[in-house]
C-alpha positions as CSV (number, residue, x, y, z in Angstrom):
1,M,14.2,-16.7,-0.8
2,V,17.8,-17.9,-1.6
3,A,19.9,-15.7,-3.7
4,S,22.4,-17.2,-6.1
5,D,25.9,-18.0,-5.0
6,R,27.3,-15.4,-7.4
7,T,26.4,-11.6,-7.5
8,P,23.7,-11.1,-10.2
9,E,25.2,-10.2,-13.2
10,V,23.2,-7.1,-14.6
11,D,22.3,-7.4,-18.3
12,G,21.8,-3.7,-19.8
13,P,18.8,-4.6,-22.0
14,T,16.7,-6.3,-19.5
15,F,16.9,-3.4,-16.8
16,V,16.5,-0.5,-19.3
17,G,13.2,-0.7,-19.9
18,L,12.2,-1.5,-16.6
19,L,13.8,1.3,-14.7
20,E,12.4,3.7,-17.6
21,R,8.7,3.0,-15.8
22,C,10.0,3.4,-11.9
23,R,10.1,6.6,-10.4
24,F,12.8,6.2,-8.2
25,P,14.9,9.3,-6.6
26,P,18.0,10.5,-8.4
27,P,21.3,8.2,-8.4
28,G,23.2,8.4,-4.6
29,T,20.0,9.1,-2.7
30,E,19.6,7.0,0.2
31,V,16.8,4.6,0.6
32,D,14.7,1.9,2.7
33,C,13.6,-0.6,0.7
34,A,10.9,-3.0,2.3
35,V,11.8,-6.8,1.1
36,S,9.7,-9.5,1.8
37,G,11.8,-11.5,-0.5
38,G,8.8,-12.1,-2.8
39,P,9.9,-11.6,-6.5
40,D,7.9,-7.7,-6.6
41,S,10.4,-6.5,-3.4
42,T,13.2,-8.3,-4.3
43,A,13.1,-7.0,-7.8
44,L,12.7,-3.5,-5.8
45,L,16.1,-4.0,-4.4
46,V,17.3,-4.9,-7.8
47,L,16.1,-2.2,-9.3
48,A,16.8,0.7,-6.9
49,V,20.6,-1.0,-6.8
50,E,21.0,-0.1,-10.7
51,A,19.1,3.0,-10.1
52,G,21.9,4.3,-8.4
53,L,20.9,4.5,-4.9
54,V,22.2,3.6,-1.5
55,A,19.3,1.2,-0.7
56,T,19.2,-0.6,3.3
57,A,16.7,-3.8,2.4
58,W,14.1,-4.0,5.8
59,H,12.9,-7.3,6.3
60,V,9.6,-7.3,8.7
61,D,9.6,-10.6,10.8
62,H,5.9,-11.8,11.6
63,G,6.9,-15.0,12.9
64,L,3.5,-16.3,10.9
65,R,4.5,-19.7,9.4
66,P,7.8,-21.9,10.2
67,G,11.4,-21.1,9.1
68,S,10.2,-17.5,8.8
69,S,13.3,-16.2,10.2
70,D,15.5,-17.9,8.2
71,E,13.9,-15.3,5.1
72,G,15.8,-12.5,6.7
73,A,18.9,-14.0,6.7
74,M,18.5,-14.8,2.9
75,V,17.2,-11.4,2.4
76,A,20.6,-10.2,4.1
77,R,22.5,-12.5,2.1
78,L,20.9,-11.1,-1.3
79,A,21.6,-7.1,-0.1
80,A,25.1,-8.1,0.7
81,D,25.4,-9.8,-2.9
82,L,24.2,-6.6,-4.5
83,G,26.2,-4.0,-2.6
84,A,23.3,-3.1,-0.2
85,T,22.7,-3.0,3.9
86,A,20.2,-5.3,5.5
87,R,17.9,-4.4,8.5
88,C,16.0,-7.6,9.8
89,V,13.4,-6.8,12.6
90,E,10.2,-8.6,14.3
91,A,7.1,-7.3,14.3
92,L,4.8,-10.6,15.5
93,V,1.3,-11.3,14.9
94,E,-1.0,-13.9,15.9
95,D,-3.1,-15.6,13.4
96,G,-6.6,-14.7,13.6
97,P,-9.0,-12.2,12.2
98,N,-7.8,-8.7,10.5
99,L,-4.9,-11.0,10.4
100,E,-3.7,-8.3,7.0
101,A,-4.8,-5.0,9.0
102,R,-2.8,-6.4,12.2
103,A,0.1,-7.5,10.2
104,R,0.0,-4.2,8.4
105,D,0.1,-2.3,11.2
106,A,2.7,-3.8,12.6
107,R,5.1,-3.5,9.3
108,R,4.2,0.1,10.0
109,A,5.3,0.6,13.2
110,V,8.8,-0.9,13.0
111,L,9.6,0.4,9.3
112,P,10.8,3.7,8.5
113,S,8.2,6.6,7.8
114,D,9.4,6.9,4.0
115,V,9.9,2.9,3.2
116,L,9.7,2.5,-0.3
117,T,7.6,-0.8,-1.6
118,G,7.5,-3.0,-4.3
119,H,3.6,-2.3,-5.1
120,T,3.3,-2.8,-8.7
121,A,0.4,-2.1,-11.7
122,D,-1.5,-5.0,-10.2
123,D,-1.5,-4.7,-6.8
124,Q,-2.8,-1.0,-8.0
125,A,-5.6,-2.6,-9.7
126,E,-6.6,-5.0,-6.9
127,T,-6.3,-2.1,-4.6
128,V,-9.1,0.0,-6.7
129,L,-11.6,-3.0,-6.7
130,V,-11.0,-3.6,-2.7
131,N,-11.7,-0.1,-2.2
132,L,-14.1,0.2,-4.1
133,L,-16.4,-2.9,-2.4
134,R,-15.3,-0.9,1.3
135,G,-17.4,2.1,-0.8
136,A,-14.3,4.2,0.0
137,G,-15.5,6.8,-2.5
138,V,-13.1,8.6,-5.0
139,P,-10.3,8.6,-2.9
140,G,-10.3,5.5,-2.0
141,T,-10.4,4.2,-6.2
142,A,-6.9,6.8,-6.5
143,G,-5.5,3.2,-5.4
144,I,-2.5,2.8,-3.2
145,G,-1.6,5.8,-0.9
146,S,1.6,7.8,-0.9
147,P,2.7,6.9,-5.2
148,G,5.6,8.5,-4.5
149,R,7.1,5.7,-2.4
150,R,5.9,3.1,-5.0
151,P,8.4,3.1,-8.2
152,L,7.2,-0.3,-9.4
153,L,3.7,1.3,-10.1
154,G,4.4,1.3,-13.8
155,L,5.8,-2.5,-13.8
156,R,3.5,-5.8,-14.1
157,R,3.8,-8.9,-11.3
158,H,5.0,-10.9,-13.9
159,E,8.0,-8.6,-15.2
160,T,9.3,-8.6,-11.4
161,R,9.2,-12.4,-11.6
162,A,10.5,-12.4,-14.7
163,L,13.4,-9.9,-14.3
164,C,14.4,-12.2,-10.8
165,D,14.7,-15.6,-13.2
166,A,17.0,-13.6,-14.9
167,L,19.2,-12.8,-12.8
168,G,19.2,-16.7,-11.3
169,L,17.3,-15.8,-7.8
170,R,14.7,-17.7,-6.3
171,T,11.7,-16.0,-4.4
172,I,9.7,-16.6,-1.5
173,S,6.3,-17.7,-2.0
174,D,4.1,-16.7,0.8
175,P,1.3,-19.4,1.0
176,M,-1.4,-16.7,2.1
177,N,-1.4,-15.1,-1.0
178,D,-3.6,-18.0,-2.0
179,E,-6.0,-18.1,0.9
180,P,-9.3,-17.6,-0.3
181,R,-10.7,-16.1,3.5
182,F,-8.7,-12.5,2.3
183,V,-11.1,-10.3,0.1
184,R,-7.5,-9.6,-1.9
185,N,-6.6,-13.1,-2.9
186,R,-9.8,-13.7,-3.9
187,I,-9.7,-10.5,-6.2
188,R,-6.2,-11.3,-7.1
189,H,-7.2,-15.2,-8.1
190,E,-11.0,-14.7,-9.1
191,V,-12.6,-11.5,-9.7
192,L,-9.7,-10.1,-12.3
193,P,-9.7,-13.2,-14.5
194,L,-13.1,-12.9,-14.4
195,L,-13.6,-9.4,-15.8
196,A,-10.7,-10.2,-18.1
197,D,-13.0,-12.7,-19.2
198,V,-15.6,-10.7,-19.9
199,S,-14.3,-8.2,-21.5
200,G,-12.0,-9.8,-23.5
201,R,-9.1,-7.4,-22.4
202,D,-6.6,-7.1,-19.3
203,P,-8.8,-4.9,-16.5
204,V,-5.2,-4.1,-15.1
205,P,-4.1,-1.0,-17.0
206,L,-7.5,0.2,-16.6
207,L,-7.8,0.0,-13.3
208,A,-4.5,1.5,-13.2
209,R,-5.9,4.0,-15.0
210,H,-8.5,5.3,-13.2
211,A,-6.3,5.2,-10.5
212,M,-4.8,8.0,-12.0
213,H,-7.5,9.5,-13.0
214,A,-9.5,9.6,-9.3
215,T,-5.8,10.9,-7.6
216,E,-6.3,14.0,-10.3
217,A,-10.0,14.3,-9.2
218,T,-9.2,13.8,-5.6
219,H,-6.3,16.9,-5.1
220,L,-8.9,19.2,-7.0
221,L,-11.4,18.0,-4.2
222,T,-8.9,18.3,-1.4
223,A,-8.6,21.5,-2.7
224,L,-11.6,22.7,-1.9
225,V,-11.5,21.9,1.8
226,A,-8.2,22.8,2.1
227,D,-8.6,25.6,4.6
228,V,-11.6,23.7,6.8
229,D,-10.9,22.6,9.6
230,P,-12.9,19.2,10.3
231,T,-12.6,19.2,13.5
232,D,-14.4,22.3,13.8
233,V,-18.8,21.8,14.2
234,R,-18.7,25.4,14.0
235,A,-17.1,25.6,10.8
236,L,-18.4,22.8,9.2
237,A,-22.0,24.2,9.7
238,E,-22.5,26.5,6.7
239,L,-20.9,23.7,4.3
240,P,-22.9,21.3,2.3
241,D,-23.0,18.0,3.3
242,G,-20.6,17.0,0.0
243,L,-18.1,19.5,1.0
244,V,-18.3,18.2,4.8
245,R,-17.9,15.1,3.4
246,L,-14.8,15.3,1.6
247,A,-13.3,17.3,4.6
248,L,-14.3,14.3,6.8
249,R,-12.6,11.7,4.5
250,G,-9.2,13.6,4.6
251,W,-9.3,13.6,8.2
252,L,-10.7,10.0,9.0
253,T,-7.9,8.9,6.4
254,L,-5.0,10.4,8.4
255,G,-6.5,8.6,11.4
256,A,-6.8,5.7,9.8
257,N,-3.3,5.5,8.9
258,G,-3.7,5.9,5.3
259,L,-6.3,3.8,4.7
260,P,-9.4,6.0,3.4
261,P,-12.5,5.4,5.2
262,D,-15.5,3.4,3.7
263,S,-18.7,5.4,3.2
264,A,-20.8,3.9,6.0
265,S,-18.3,5.6,8.3
266,V,-18.1,9.0,7.0
267,D,-21.8,9.1,7.0
268,R,-22.0,8.5,10.5
269,V,-19.3,10.9,11.6
270,L,-21.4,13.5,9.4
271,D,-24.5,12.5,12.1
272,V,-21.8,14.0,14.3
273,V,-21.1,16.9,13.3
274,R,-25.0,17.8,12.3
275,G,-25.4,17.3,16.1
276,R,-27.9,13.4,15.5
277,I,-25.4,11.7,17.7
278,R,-22.6,12.7,19.7
279,A,-20.6,9.7,19.0
280,T,-19.4,7.1,16.3
281,E,-17.3,4.2,15.6
282,V,-15.6,3.8,12.2
283,A,-13.7,1.4,10.7
284,G,-10.2,0.3,11.5
285,G,-11.1,0.3,15.7
286,Y,-11.4,4.2,16.0
287,S,-14.4,5.9,17.5
288,V,-15.1,9.7,16.8
289,V,-16.5,12.1,19.6
290,R,-18.2,15.4,20.1
291,S,-17.4,17.6,22.9
292,A,-17.2,21.6,23.2
293,G,-17.8,21.8,19.5
294,R,-14.7,19.9,18.3
295,L,-14.5,16.6,16.6
296,S,-11.9,14.2,18.4
297,H,-11.1,10.7,17.4
298,G,-8.4,7.5,19.1
299,H,-8.6,4.3,19.2
300,R,-11.7,2.5,20.9
């Protein structure tokens, strides 16, 4: 990404409609923003500053392509133009299997836990489909976790790009976003356009609305097992399988860094609870073991 040679001038009408659909904290709040340099995260930083927040831009360099270290300097220049501060950190990962998951884990290790991200309604729709295909159940189809850290979920991807264009900001185009080896990319470039063609309508608002309803349903379901200790096998013995699965999903989600588990993993852990097996592996590199009437999990 290359910032313009001047501080971007804020055009009131350009921002008002966008900010009305964003969910930023009150003006004056100090926030951290994850800024890769793409149009979504660049728009996040620009809108956060326009919303009156005291913003710090965090750029993570994974070292996956030549010149990636220069992108942090570009983000820092933009932050300076906007009156924000910047932090550039390295979290190097090697290309190979499970690259998306490993890069995500590497970012989480170096970013503040409450960092804001530039996920849009388009990302929400893609996540619903990804989790549906993973068999992640109702919690998975609630979409992206921690909506309080995703202030741009009410915006579309074409709007963030249009904002950057209106301000004369060039942004980074990550070639990995076009690689068909990643499921999310195929959903973005193949599945969603096909759904639009078949249905004759834009599926993104429908999927984003589904995520909202699934979130409400998840909150209601979670309340049913709020007082249940999912690691206490004896406490789970009297509960029906459906409620045990609910309790286990919440526990496994926390253990998997916020990613909802797939249904097969939950069913295997239910087998551990019921004593049919003593231990099992679950998606995300975790194992679950039953010992002395308790469940525990950890990395394999």
